Phi, psi and omega in degrees: 000132171291140175259149181297138184311142164240110177206163183296323182297312181290321179299314175301314175301310180306310179299318180299312180279341164294320174293324180286333195312315182292324178286319183303310180293324178292329175295315177301330184257017183299125184298332184293336183236000190300314187289329174294311174303308183304321174301309185292307179302317170306318174302314178297303183296316181293326171285345182264338193251159178302161177299148173282146359283144171205157190273119187232135172256125176254111184261148183055045183300337189060233183271010165088024184299307183294312185304317181290321178293320174297317177300325178292334177277352174105010180275154172268107198245126168252142181214136184233159175195160179256356180273109180301318180298318180288326174290328175303306178300321181292321175291331171299317176292321183292323171300323178281334174290320183297337179290334185242350187184213178278146178228150180286159169261106179276121179233151173274134183192157181273123176298334186288316186228071177305134180272063179223162179290156178306151178048055182265339195220151184269340175202154184231130182228157167203152184229123179056043174245335188292328182285340180251023188253127178277150180046053183303329174297315177293325175290331178279328170300324178289320183293318177306307180309324182282348179276146172288161174305135186083356181292162189243140169253131174220115186240146175239132180201184176209181176260087192272338179230062183291344173265004185110154182295340181300342179299335175265115187259354185300153190292317177295324176297312186295326185288308190273324175273067183281193186291327179300304183301316179299311168313328187271354188244081196292342177265349188309318182248035178296138174275344180216158183284344178299336177297312177297312177305316184294328176295313178305308186291323182294337180278355179107355175289140183259166174047047183288124183233154172236121181244126173297131184262079183292335179291325173294316178303318182290320184291317178300319179292325186277322186244349171087168182241177188295156177305137177075014176245163176243156179291121180222141180296132169265162181224141167261122180248120188237144180213165183237132180300000000 
């Protein structure tokens, strides 16, 4: 069995997101926008993935937003993260979801080397993972291995720090996303989503497309974004095994 990575880089990233878990999850669940977000994201994921039911692996799931949404759409979802704080929130949501319908199977696991047999899934998803992912080439090779022939990779992200990570001056970010971490994250300060697209294509995925998520941009413009964030266009990068 593969064991979750133990390194200063990943430990720092996990510690940051564990500390952020309560506020991050609360923002995702804000009631004035929740239904609008679920409708918009539901349309995005439904349009990108094979029809439900299908087996989906959601990597870097955080507090489980995407995994829970996909389960609600009828997918059989396994979801992993290395942040214990995020997983605690995700499992609380899963307990509630299980009372009325499907719930994801949340597990602690490393997105770079997911511990599953080859050809286990019809789709692999992630949202807001690529920018903070170490060894993305190795990760994408792992994800391709986990997909069945014709399976789909669908990742959502943006260029959050095109001018460098110094834009975020919060104390925990400065402390934990230190110089060592920044050197280990090749997409963190990417200036274009093309950097992610090119890595997906280089990993052997075919029919690679980049879709601007204008529906999410419109919601962000109308309702605002999280504190210390800016309204930015997000993208869906999709490829086929």
